[in-house]
C-alpha positions as CSV (number, residue, x, y, z in Angstrom):
1,M,97.4,47.1,33.0
2,M,97.4,49.8,30.0
3,M,97.8,47.3,27.3
4,G,95.1,45.3,28.6
5,T,92.7,48.2,28.7
6,L,93.9,49.2,25.1
7,R,93.0,45.5,23.8
8,D,89.6,45.6,25.5
9,L,89.0,48.8,23.7
10,Q,90.1,47.4,20.3
11,Y,87.8,44.4,20.9
12,A,84.9,46.8,21.9
13,L,85.5,48.8,18.9
14,Q,85.8,45.9,16.6
15,E,82.5,44.5,18.0
16,K,80.9,48.0,17.5
17,I,82.2,48.0,13.8
18,E,81.0,44.5,13.1
19,E,77.5,45.5,14.8
20,L,77.3,48.5,12.5
21,R,78.3,46.4,9.5
22,Q,75.6,43.7,10.4
23,R,73.1,46.7,10.6
24,D,74.2,48.3,7.2
25,A,73.7,44.6,5.8
26,L,70.4,44.5,7.5
27,I,69.5,48.2,6.1
28,D,70.6,46.9,2.5
29,E,68.2,43.9,2.9
30,L,65.4,46.2,4.1
31,E,65.8,48.6,1.2
32,L,66.1,45.8,-1.4
33,E,62.8,44.6,0.4
34,L,61.2,48.2,0.1
35,D,62.2,48.4,-3.7
36,Q,60.6,45.2,-4.2
37,K,57.5,46.2,-2.5
38,D,57.4,49.1,-4.4
39,E,57.8,47.5,-7.6
40,L,54.7,45.2,-6.3
41,I,52.7,48.1,-5.5
42,Q,53.4,49.7,-8.6
43,K,52.4,46.7,-10.4
44,L,49.2,46.6,-8.4
45,Q,48.5,50.2,-8.9
46,N,48.9,49.3,-12.7
47,E,46.6,46.2,-12.6
48,L,44.1,48.6,-10.5
49,D,44.1,51.3,-13.2
50,K,43.7,48.8,-15.8
51,Y,40.6,47.1,-14.0
52,R,39.1,50.1,-12.3
53,S,36.6,50.6,-15.2
54,V,35.2,47.1,-14.4
55,I,35.7,47.3,-10.6
56,R,34.3,50.6,-10.1
57,P,30.8,49.9,-11.6
58,A,30.7,46.4,-10.2
59,T,31.1,48.2,-6.8
60,Q,28.6,50.7,-7.7
61,Q,26.2,47.8,-8.5
62,V,26.9,45.9,-5.3
63,Q,26.1,49.3,-3.2
64,G,22.9,49.7,-5.6
65,R,21.9,46.0,-5.1
66,S,22.2,46.5,-1.3
67,E,20.1,49.9,-1.4
68,L,17.5,48.0,-3.7
69,Q,17.0,45.3,-1.4
70,E,16.0,47.9,1.1
71,H,13.5,49.8,-1.1
72,Q,12.3,46.6,-2.8
73,R,9.8,46.1,0.2
74,T,8.0,49.4,-1.2
75,K,6.6,49.1,-4.7
76,R,8.3,50.8,-7.8
77,Q,6.6,53.7,-9.2
78,A,6.6,53.8,-13.1
79,I,7.4,57.1,-14.9
80,S,6.2,58.7,-17.9
81,A,7.3,61.8,-20.0
82,E,4.8,63.9,-22.0
83,P,3.4,62.0,-25.0
84,A,5.8,62.6,-27.8
85,N,4.3,64.5,-30.9
86,V,6.1,63.0,-34.0
87,Q,3.6,65.1,-36.3
88,Q,5.1,68.5,-35.2
89,L,8.7,67.7,-35.4
90,S,8.9,68.8,-39.2
91,H,7.4,72.3,-38.1
92,V,9.8,72.8,-35.2
93,T,13.0,75.1,-35.9
94,L,15.9,74.6,-33.5
95,P,17.6,77.6,-32.2
96,N,21.5,77.9,-33.4
97,V,23.1,80.0,-30.5
98,P,26.1,81.8,-31.4
99,K,29.2,80.5,-29.4
100,S,33.0,80.4,-29.6
101,A,34.9,77.7,-30.9
102,K,36.5,77.2,-27.4
103,S,33.1,77.1,-25.9
104,K,31.8,74.4,-28.4
105,E,34.7,72.2,-27.8
106,L,34.1,72.3,-24.2
107,I,30.5,71.5,-24.1
108,K,31.5,68.7,-26.6
109,S,34.0,67.5,-24.1
110,A,31.5,67.6,-21.5
111,I,28.9,65.5,-23.2
112,L,31.5,62.8,-24.2
113,D,32.8,62.5,-20.6
114,N,28.9,62.1,-19.2
115,D,28.0,58.6,-18.5
116,F,24.7,59.0,-20.1
117,M,25.1,61.6,-22.7
118,K,28.3,59.8,-24.3
119,N,26.0,57.2,-25.7
120,L,24.5,59.8,-28.2
121,E,25.3,59.9,-31.9
122,M,27.8,62.5,-33.1
123,S,25.1,64.5,-35.2
124,Q,23.0,64.5,-32.0
125,I,25.8,65.9,-29.9
126,Q,26.5,68.5,-32.6
127,E,23.1,69.9,-32.4
128,I,22.7,69.9,-29.0
129,V,26.1,71.9,-28.7
130,D,24.3,74.3,-31.3
131,C,21.4,74.6,-29.1
132,M,22.8,75.1,-25.7
133,Y,22.0,78.8,-24.4
134,P,24.2,80.9,-21.9
135,V,23.1,81.0,-18.2
136,D,25.0,83.0,-15.6
137,Y,24.6,82.7,-11.7
138,D,26.2,84.7,-9.1
139,K,28.0,83.1,-6.0
140,N,25.8,81.6,-3.3
141,S,23.0,81.1,-5.8
142,C,21.0,77.9,-6.0
143,I,20.9,76.3,-9.7
144,I,19.0,73.3,-8.6
145,K,17.0,72.5,-5.6
146,E,16.6,68.9,-4.5
147,G,12.4,68.0,-4.8
148,D,11.8,70.7,-7.4
149,V,10.7,69.8,-10.9
150,G,13.3,70.4,-13.5
151,S,13.4,70.3,-17.2
152,L,17.0,72.0,-17.9
153,V,20.4,70.1,-18.2
154,Y,23.6,72.0,-18.0
155,V,27.1,72.4,-18.8
156,M,29.6,74.1,-16.9
157,E,32.0,76.4,-18.6
158,E,33.3,78.6,-15.5
159,G,33.2,78.7,-12.0
160,K,32.7,76.3,-9.3
161,V,29.4,74.6,-7.7
162,E,28.7,72.3,-4.8
163,V,26.5,69.1,-4.8
164,T,24.4,68.3,-1.7
165,K,21.6,65.7,-1.1
166,E,19.4,65.5,1.9
167,G,21.9,68.2,3.4
168,L,25.1,66.2,3.1
169,K,27.6,67.1,0.6
170,L,28.3,64.9,-2.2
171,C,31.1,66.8,-4.3
172,T,32.1,70.1,-5.8
173,M,32.1,70.4,-9.6
174,G,34.2,72.7,-11.8
175,P,34.1,73.7,-15.6
176,G,33.6,70.6,-18.2
177,K,31.0,68.9,-16.1
178,V,27.4,68.1,-17.2
179,F,24.9,68.0,-14.3
180,G,20.8,67.8,-14.3
181,E,20.8,65.3,-17.0
182,L,17.6,63.4,-15.6
183,A,15.6,66.1,-16.6
184,I,16.1,66.0,-20.2
185,L,14.5,62.4,-20.3
186,Y,11.2,63.3,-18.6
187,N,9.2,65.4,-16.2
188,C,10.8,64.7,-12.5
189,T,12.0,66.2,-9.4
190,R,15.5,66.9,-8.8
191,T,17.4,64.2,-6.7
192,A,20.0,66.9,-5.3
193,T,20.8,70.5,-4.8
194,V,23.3,72.1,-6.7
195,R,24.5,75.6,-5.3
196,T,27.5,78.0,-6.7
197,V,30.6,78.5,-4.6
198,T,31.7,81.2,-7.2
199,S,29.9,82.9,-9.8
200,V,29.4,80.5,-12.7
201,K,28.9,80.6,-16.6
202,L,26.9,77.7,-17.7
203,W,25.3,76.5,-21.1
204,A,21.6,74.9,-20.8
205,I,19.3,72.9,-22.9
206,D,15.7,72.3,-22.0
207,R,13.9,68.9,-22.5
208,Q,11.7,69.6,-25.3
209,C,14.7,70.8,-27.4
210,F,16.6,67.9,-26.4
211,Q,13.6,65.6,-27.3
212,T,13.1,67.1,-30.6
213,I,16.8,66.7,-31.3
214,M,16.9,63.0,-30.4
215,M,13.5,62.1,-32.5
216,R,14.3,64.1,-35.3
217,T,17.6,62.6,-35.9
218,G,16.1,58.9,-35.9
219,L,13.1,60.1,-38.0
220,I,15.0,61.5,-40.4
221,K,17.5,58.8,-41.0
222,H,14.5,56.5,-41.0
223,A,12.7,58.4,-43.7
224,E,15.7,58.3,-45.8
225,Y,16.2,54.4,-45.4
226,M,12.6,54.1,-46.4
227,E,12.9,56.2,-49.7
228,L,16.0,54.3,-50.6
229,L,14.3,50.7,-50.0
230,K,11.2,51.9,-51.9
231,S,13.7,52.4,-54.9
232,V,15.1,48.9,-54.8
233,L,13.4,46.5,-57.1
234,T,14.0,43.4,-55.1
235,F,11.5,45.1,-52.2
236,R,8.8,46.4,-54.7
237,G,5.2,45.0,-53.2
238,L,6.5,44.9,-49.7
239,S,4.1,46.6,-47.3
240,E,5.2,49.9,-45.6
241,E,5.3,48.0,-42.2
242,I,7.8,45.4,-43.6
243,L,10.0,48.1,-45.2
244,S,10.1,50.0,-41.9
245,K,11.3,47.0,-40.1
246,L,13.9,46.4,-42.7
247,A,15.1,50.2,-42.4
248,D,15.7,49.4,-38.8
249,V,17.9,46.6,-39.4
250,L,19.9,48.1,-42.2
251,E,23.5,49.0,-41.1
252,E,25.8,51.8,-42.4
253,T,29.1,50.5,-44.0
254,H,31.8,53.0,-44.9
255,Y,34.2,52.5,-47.6
256,G,37.3,54.4,-48.8
257,D,38.4,54.8,-52.6
258,G,39.7,51.8,-54.3
259,D,38.1,49.6,-51.3
260,Y,36.9,46.3,-52.6
261,I,33.1,46.2,-51.1
262,I,32.5,42.6,-52.8
263,R,35.2,40.5,-54.5
264,Q,34.4,38.3,-57.4
265,G,34.2,34.4,-56.2
266,A,33.8,35.1,-52.4
267,R,30.9,34.1,-50.6
268,G,28.7,36.6,-49.4
269,D,25.4,36.9,-47.5
270,T,24.6,40.7,-47.5
271,F,22.7,42.9,-49.7
272,F,23.9,46.5,-50.3
273,I,22.4,49.8,-51.1
274,I,24.4,53.0,-51.9
275,S,23.3,55.9,-49.7
276,K,26.5,58.0,-50.9
277,G,29.1,57.9,-53.6
278,K,30.0,56.0,-56.5
279,V,30.8,52.4,-57.2
280,T,32.4,50.6,-60.2
281,M,31.4,47.0,-60.9
282,T,33.8,44.7,-62.8
283,R,33.9,41.2,-63.8
284,E,36.8,38.9,-64.7
285,E,36.1,36.9,-67.6
286,C,39.0,34.4,-67.3
287,P,41.2,33.8,-64.7
288,G,44.5,36.0,-65.2
289,Q,42.7,38.5,-67.5
290,E,42.2,42.1,-66.9
291,P,38.9,42.7,-65.1
292,V,35.9,44.2,-67.4
293,C,34.3,47.3,-66.4
294,L,30.6,46.4,-66.4
295,R,28.7,49.6,-64.9
296,S,29.2,52.4,-62.3
297,M,26.4,52.9,-59.9
298,G,25.4,55.8,-57.4
299,K,23.1,56.8,-54.8
300,G,20.0,54.5,-54.9
301,D,21.5,51.7,-56.7
302,S,21.9,48.2,-55.0
303,F,23.7,45.1,-55.7
304,G,24.1,41.6,-54.1
305,E,20.4,41.0,-54.1
306,K,21.1,37.3,-55.0
307,A,22.4,36.7,-51.7
308,L,19.1,37.4,-50.0
309,Q,17.8,34.2,-51.8
310,G,20.5,32.0,-50.8
311,E,22.9,32.2,-54.0
312,D,26.0,33.3,-52.0
313,I,28.8,33.0,-54.5
314,R,29.8,36.5,-55.6
315,T,29.8,36.9,-59.8
316,A,31.6,40.2,-59.9
317,N,33.8,42.7,-58.2
318,V,32.4,46.1,-56.6
319,I,34.9,48.8,-55.9
320,A,34.6,52.2,-54.3
321,A,35.3,54.9,-57.0
322,E,35.4,57.4,-54.2
323,T,34.2,57.6,-50.3
324,V,31.2,55.4,-50.4
325,T,28.6,54.8,-47.5
326,C,26.4,51.7,-48.0
327,L,23.0,50.2,-46.2
328,V,23.6,47.0,-45.5
329,I,21.3,44.0,-44.8
330,D,22.3,40.3,-44.4
331,R,20.2,37.2,-45.3
332,D,19.5,35.9,-41.9
333,S,18.0,39.4,-40.8
334,Y,16.1,39.7,-44.0
335,K,14.4,36.1,-43.9
336,H,13.9,36.6,-40.2
337,L,11.8,40.1,-40.6
338,I,10.0,39.1,-43.7
339,G,8.6,35.8,-41.8
340,G,7.9,37.4,-38.5
341,L,5.7,40.2,-40.2
342,E,3.7,38.1,-42.4
343,D,3.1,35.7,-39.5
344,V,2.2,38.2,-36.8
345,S,-0.4,40.1,-39.2
346,N,-2.4,36.9,-39.5
347,K,-2.6,36.3,-35.7
348,G,-5.2,37.2,-33.3
349,C,-8.6,36.2,-34.9
350,E,-10.9,35.3,-32.1
351,D,-13.3,32.4,-33.0
352,A,-17.4,33.1,-33.3
353,E,-18.0,31.1,-30.1
354,A,-15.8,33.4,-28.0
355,K,-17.2,36.6,-29.6
356,A,-20.6,35.8,-28.7
357,K,-19.8,34.8,-25.2
358,Y,-18.3,38.3,-25.0
359,E,-21.3,39.8,-26.3
360,V,-23.6,38.3,-23.7
361,E,-21.3,39.5,-21.0
362,N,-21.1,42.9,-22.4
363,A,-25.2,43.1,-22.3
364,F,-25.0,42.2,-18.5
365,F,-22.3,44.6,-17.6
366,S,-23.9,47.3,-19.8
367,N,-27.1,47.2,-17.3
368,L,-25.1,48.0,-14.2
369,N,-24.7,51.2,-12.1
370,L,-22.1,52.3,-9.7
371,S,-24.7,51.9,-6.9
372,D,-25.1,48.3,-7.6
373,F,-21.9,47.6,-5.8
374,N,-20.5,47.5,-2.0
375,I,-17.0,48.0,-1.0
376,I,-15.5,45.1,0.6
377,D,-11.9,45.8,1.0
378,T,-8.9,47.5,-0.6
379,L,-6.6,45.7,-2.8
380,G,-4.0,48.3,-3.7
381,V,-3.0,52.0,-3.3
382,G,-1.1,54.1,-6.1
383,G,-0.4,57.6,-7.2
384,F,-3.5,57.8,-9.4
385,G,-6.1,56.2,-6.8
386,R,-6.9,52.9,-5.2
387,V,-8.3,49.4,-6.0
388,E,-11.2,48.2,-4.0
389,L,-12.8,44.7,-4.0
390,V,-16.5,45.5,-4.9
391,Q,-19.6,42.9,-4.5
392,L,-22.5,43.0,-6.4
393,K,-25.5,43.6,-4.0
394,S,-27.8,41.3,-6.1
395,D,-25.4,38.7,-6.1
396,E,-23.0,38.6,-3.3
397,V,-20.9,35.6,-4.8
398,K,-20.0,38.0,-7.8
399,T,-16.9,40.0,-6.5
400,F,-14.9,42.3,-8.8
401,A,-12.0,44.8,-8.7
402,M,-12.7,48.5,-9.1
403,K,-10.1,50.7,-10.0
404,I,-10.9,54.4,-9.1
405,L,-8.8,56.8,-10.6
406,K,-8.6,60.9,-9.6
407,K,-9.6,62.7,-12.7
408,R,-7.8,65.9,-11.8
409,H,-4.5,64.0,-11.1
410,I,-4.5,62.4,-14.6
411,V,-4.9,66.0,-16.3
412,D,-2.2,67.5,-14.0
413,T,0.3,64.8,-15.0
414,R,-0.9,64.7,-18.8
415,Q,-1.8,61.1,-18.5
416,Q,-5.2,61.5,-20.1
417,E,-4.1,59.8,-23.5
418,H,-2.5,56.8,-21.6
419,I,-5.7,56.1,-19.7
420,R,-8.1,56.5,-22.7
421,S,-5.4,53.8,-24.2
422,E,-5.8,51.7,-21.3
423,K,-9.5,51.7,-21.3
424,L,-9.8,50.8,-25.1
425,I,-6.9,48.0,-25.1
426,M,-8.3,46.3,-21.9
427,Q,-11.7,46.3,-23.2
428,E,-10.8,44.4,-26.3
429,A,-8.1,41.8,-24.6
430,H,-9.8,38.6,-24.4
431,S,-6.9,36.6,-23.2
432,D,-6.9,34.2,-20.2
433,F,-3.2,36.0,-19.3
434,I,-4.8,39.5,-19.2
435,V,-6.9,40.7,-16.3
436,R,-10.5,41.5,-17.9
437,L,-12.0,45.2,-17.9
438,Y,-15.8,44.7,-18.3
439,R,-16.8,48.5,-18.1
440,T,-16.1,51.8,-17.1
441,F,-18.0,54.6,-15.0
442,K,-17.3,58.2,-14.1
443,D,-18.5,61.2,-12.0
444,S,-17.2,64.8,-11.5
445,K,-14.1,63.6,-9.5
446,Y,-13.3,60.1,-10.5
447,L,-13.0,57.7,-13.3
448,Y,-14.0,53.9,-12.4
449,M,-13.0,50.6,-14.1
450,L,-14.7,47.5,-13.3
451,M,-12.4,44.7,-13.8
452,E,-12.0,40.8,-12.9
453,A,-11.1,40.2,-9.4
454,C,-8.0,38.1,-9.3
455,L,-7.6,37.0,-5.4
456,G,-4.5,35.0,-5.4
457,G,-2.4,38.3,-4.7
458,E,0.5,40.1,-6.5
459,L,3.3,38.1,-7.9
460,W,5.5,41.1,-6.2
461,T,4.1,40.6,-2.6
462,I,5.0,36.7,-2.9
463,L,8.4,37.3,-4.3
464,R,9.0,39.8,-1.6
465,D,8.0,37.3,1.1
466,R,10.0,34.4,-0.5
467,G,13.2,36.3,-1.6
468,N,13.3,34.5,-4.9
469,F,11.8,31.6,-6.9
470,D,13.6,28.3,-8.2
471,D,13.7,27.7,-12.1
472,S,10.3,25.8,-12.5
473,T,8.3,28.5,-10.5
474,T,10.0,31.2,-12.7
475,R,9.2,29.2,-15.9
476,F,5.5,29.0,-15.1
477,Y,5.1,32.7,-14.6
478,T,7.4,33.8,-17.4
479,A,5.3,31.4,-19.7
480,C,2.1,33.2,-18.6
481,V,3.8,36.5,-19.6
482,V,5.0,35.0,-23.0
483,E,1.2,34.1,-23.5
484,A,-0.2,37.6,-22.8
485,F,2.6,39.2,-24.9
486,A,2.0,36.8,-27.9
487,Y,-1.7,38.1,-27.7
488,L,-1.1,41.8,-27.3
489,H,1.7,41.9,-30.2
490,S,-0.4,40.0,-32.5
491,K,-2.8,43.1,-32.2
492,G,-0.1,45.6,-32.6
493,I,-0.2,46.6,-29.0
494,I,2.9,47.3,-27.0
495,Y,2.8,46.7,-22.8
496,R,5.7,48.8,-21.7
497,D,5.3,48.3,-18.1
498,L,6.4,44.6,-17.0
499,K,7.3,44.1,-13.5
500,P,6.4,41.6,-10.7
501,E,3.9,44.6,-9.3
502,N,1.8,44.3,-12.8
503,L,1.5,40.5,-12.5
504,I,-1.6,39.1,-10.3
505,L,-2.5,35.7,-9.8
506,D,-6.2,34.3,-10.3
507,H,-8.0,31.9,-7.8
508,R,-6.2,29.2,-9.7
509,G,-2.5,30.6,-9.1
510,Y,-2.2,31.6,-13.0
511,A,-0.6,34.9,-13.5
512,K,-2.1,37.8,-15.4
513,L,-1.0,41.3,-16.7
514,V,-2.8,43.9,-15.1
515,D,-2.4,47.9,-15.3
516,F,-2.4,49.0,-19.0
517,G,-1.8,52.5,-18.2
518,F,1.3,52.4,-20.5
519,A,0.1,50.0,-23.1
520,K,-0.2,51.4,-26.7
521,K,-1.6,50.2,-30.0
522,I,1.2,51.1,-32.6
523,G,0.3,48.6,-35.1
524,F,3.0,46.6,-37.3
525,G,6.3,47.8,-38.0
526,K,5.7,51.1,-36.5
527,K,7.5,52.7,-33.5
528,T,6.6,55.1,-30.4
529,W,8.5,57.7,-28.8
530,T,7.3,58.4,-25.4
531,F,9.6,57.9,-22.3
532,C,7.6,55.5,-20.2
533,G,8.1,52.4,-18.1
534,T,9.6,51.5,-14.6
535,P,13.4,52.5,-14.5
536,E,14.9,49.0,-13.9
537,Y,13.0,47.7,-16.7
538,V,13.2,50.3,-19.3
539,A,15.1,49.1,-22.6
540,P,18.1,50.9,-24.1
541,E,16.3,52.4,-27.0
542,I,13.8,54.3,-24.8
543,I,16.4,55.6,-22.9
544,L,18.1,57.1,-25.9
545,N,15.0,58.0,-27.3
546,K,15.5,56.3,-30.4
547,G,11.7,55.0,-30.7
548,H,10.5,51.7,-29.7
549,D,8.2,49.0,-30.3
550,I,7.3,45.5,-29.0
551,S,11.0,44.4,-28.8
552,A,11.1,46.6,-25.9
553,D,8.7,44.2,-24.0
554,Y,10.9,41.5,-24.9
555,W,13.9,43.2,-23.0
556,S,11.7,43.6,-19.9
557,L,10.9,39.8,-20.3
558,G,14.5,39.1,-19.5
559,I,14.9,41.4,-16.7
560,L,11.7,39.8,-15.2
561,M,13.3,36.4,-15.6
562,Y,16.3,37.8,-13.7
563,E,14.5,39.4,-10.8
564,L,12.2,36.4,-10.3
565,L,15.3,34.1,-9.9
566,T,17.4,36.1,-7.7
567,G,14.9,38.7,-6.0
568,S,16.5,41.7,-7.7
569,P,16.7,43.2,-11.2
570,P,20.2,42.8,-12.9
571,F,20.4,46.7,-13.6
572,S,19.9,49.0,-10.4
573,G,21.3,52.1,-9.0
574,P,20.7,54.4,-5.9
575,D,18.9,56.8,-8.4
576,P,17.1,56.5,-12.0
577,M,20.1,58.3,-13.7
578,K,22.9,55.7,-12.4
579,T,20.2,52.7,-13.2
580,Y,20.1,54.1,-17.0
581,N,23.6,54.3,-17.2
582,I,24.1,50.8,-15.9
583,I,21.4,49.6,-18.5
584,L,23.5,51.4,-21.3
585,R,26.5,49.6,-20.4
586,G,24.7,46.4,-21.4
587,I,23.8,42.7,-19.9
588,D,27.2,41.5,-20.6
589,M,28.6,43.6,-18.1
590,I,26.6,41.9,-15.5
591,E,27.8,39.0,-13.4
592,F,25.2,36.6,-13.0
593,P,24.8,34.6,-9.7
594,K,25.2,30.8,-9.7
595,K,21.7,30.3,-8.9
596,I,20.9,31.3,-12.4
597,T,21.3,28.0,-14.5
598,K,23.2,28.1,-17.8
599,N,20.1,28.0,-20.1
600,A,18.3,30.5,-18.1
601,A,21.1,32.9,-18.5
602,N,21.4,32.3,-22.2
603,L,17.8,33.0,-22.5
604,I,18.0,36.3,-20.6
605,K,21.1,37.5,-22.5
606,K,19.0,36.8,-25.8
607,L,16.1,38.9,-24.6
608,C,18.1,41.4,-23.3
609,R,20.4,42.5,-26.5
610,D,21.1,46.0,-27.0
611,T,19.9,46.1,-30.7
612,P,16.2,45.5,-30.6
613,S,16.2,43.6,-34.3
614,E,18.4,41.1,-32.6
615,R,16.1,40.3,-29.4
616,L,14.3,37.0,-29.2
617,G,10.9,37.3,-29.6
618,N,11.5,39.8,-32.4
619,L,12.8,37.4,-35.0
620,K,11.2,35.8,-37.7
621,N,9.5,33.1,-35.6
622,G,8.1,35.6,-33.1
623,V,7.4,34.2,-29.7
624,K,8.1,30.9,-31.1
625,D,11.9,31.4,-30.5
626,I,11.3,31.8,-26.8
627,Q,8.8,28.9,-26.6
628,K,11.4,26.7,-28.0
629,H,14.4,27.8,-26.2
630,K,16.4,25.1,-24.1
631,W,15.1,26.6,-21.0
632,F,11.5,25.8,-21.8
633,E,12.5,22.2,-22.8
634,G,9.7,19.8,-21.8
635,F,7.2,22.8,-20.8
636,N,3.6,22.0,-21.3
637,W,2.5,25.3,-23.3
638,D,-0.7,23.5,-24.3
639,G,-1.6,22.7,-21.0
640,L,-1.0,26.2,-20.0
641,R,-3.2,27.7,-22.4
642,K,-6.0,25.2,-21.5
643,G,-5.6,25.9,-17.8
644,T,-4.9,21.9,-17.0
645,L,-1.2,22.7,-16.1
646,T,-0.7,23.0,-12.3
647,P,0.6,26.3,-10.9
648,P,3.6,26.3,-8.8
649,I,1.7,28.2,-5.9
650,I,-1.8,27.5,-5.5
651,P,-3.6,30.4,-3.6
652,N,-5.3,29.7,-0.1
653,L,-8.9,31.3,-0.8
654,T,-12.0,30.5,1.4
655,S,-14.6,32.5,-0.6
656,S,-15.0,35.5,-3.2
657,T,-14.4,37.9,-0.7
658,D,-11.4,36.7,0.7
659,T,-8.4,39.7,0.6
660,S,-6.0,37.7,2.8
661,N,-3.5,37.1,-0.1
662,F,-3.1,41.3,-0.4
663,D,-1.2,43.6,2.0
664,S,-3.5,45.7,4.3
665,F,-3.8,49.4,3.5
666,P,-5.0,52.2,5.5
667,E,-8.5,53.6,5.0
668,D,-8.9,56.4,2.5
669,N,-8.9,59.3,4.8
670,E,-7.8,62.0,2.1
671,D,-10.1,64.9,1.3
672,P,-11.6,64.3,-2.0
673,P,-9.9,65.8,-5.3
674,P,-11.3,68.7,-7.1
675,D,-13.8,68.2,-9.6
676,D,-12.6,67.8,-13.2
677,N,-15.2,68.7,-16.0
678,S,-12.9,69.4,-18.9
679,G,-14.5,66.6,-20.9
680,W,-11.3,64.7,-21.8
681,D,-12.9,61.5,-20.5
682,I,-15.9,61.6,-22.9
683,D,-15.5,57.8,-23.8
684,F,-15.7,56.4,-20.4
């Protein structure tokens, strides 16, 4: 009996041991599995880190898109900085505020870590570092208040701050961070509140100082390049306009002592101007023999000019004799620009018959007074005033759009120059793709602009209601804009505010450009510096304050195409600064949806090149390059110009007073604005 019990216990013990062994084996298996999982997690983590820079912007963009879809139902307001005064730049002395080497390094690092400011040139960053001045705040102080107007950008050196938006905490920030940077681009309200958690030490710079640095850097470089170009025999006889364009496309290249800049016998299509250092030119008279030194060259000397004419076999060596900087232009850029500028200067001549027609028209409108019109309905409402449909009392069939602007609001926002420019440009613009301005009136409170009534409605409204357009519909409206731009650019005028909100359909369904508040006559080969436009449509050179020209309009044409095809612009963030940072990352970072065809995507990308001199429309053949693009293959440009081409959307209109294609707007119950008798509007 005792033996049986012991045997039973032995069996039970062996079973228990076997069970424990199996458990150990299972634990080993699980541990192995966990090790493999850890390894997999680590691999995934590495992949995530590797692609985070791509994933995060994409996620932000998707979030931005959904927010944009929501606010797309309300019209986007254009923004504008104070007009830039280029003439005064040479007289401005920038402050140089003493600071320790540690502080300088901290400010520089903070700027290079900031999504916007890291795009600036090193020389500009250095000047910003020098100009920044110290500002201290105690604990629980408000540095920036949401909704207030600001003009300072800050870098934090010591302490901690809390950022809130609409009462919700966004984040806390410590030393080495930049904040408030939108204020250095233009006069705007702050988008968040920044309060101190501890006492803080900050460095600050204001908008005027920042803009001066940005503009002056570009202008000084441009002036240097112009001087060098004028000293080159090949370019003697070229106009200032063409030289200015050439200066824009020159690229700096750097060489070390002993580097070959050109090798004899090699093919080449580039022309060089020495801007710094010395070079030696040598030639091998016979293969295998020592090269003969022909001459030395220094600053202002040039070589390789035959490459511009098409002879591309190099006949000598050019070797850097010390550290050398050259300005380089290639044959294609040279030919593109020379051709483009000569062509554009001869365009825009209106025939005598058209001029006679407009003179008769002017005589009719010059005899009218404000009291000759009745207001029928409101066509639009904006920050500056309203647009009313008005009817001529003496001839009820004749209706017009009357834009009514508050004079005091124009003065308060310093837009007098823009409004004057709008009037002058529109009165002289005689194109079927631009809304006509017939004449202006004024009183002590308002300016009145009597314009052609286009009752087909705004393209923005139609796009909002339909969601997006197909290829052929987008092609028609894009072509209308191309024609408008061809006309304006031939007269040296830049438009600067393209978007669906500023395109209106006439009774036939043809699109016309309206609202010329940001248009400016800059001439040929010239630049302008004022930050203006609608955030999603602004070109990178405007954001970086490098100076811009008509090529900024071609950038916006690419954005318009994308928005018409998809319903949303390609670059959009939850606030303007985030939008600008996405724009600065470039069009190649945007994933195009499948609904955009290969040819459409190709054209958009060629219009939205980061470098203005590379954009389609801004090359030798001008707009012809756009008109001949594959996306426009088979499009009837002649029919469009003559008005015989059938539009994709034909408005439903019952009479000259039918406003059914416009949204309804509440009656104007605001108190009249204060008088403005300062006299700035003498030309109206």
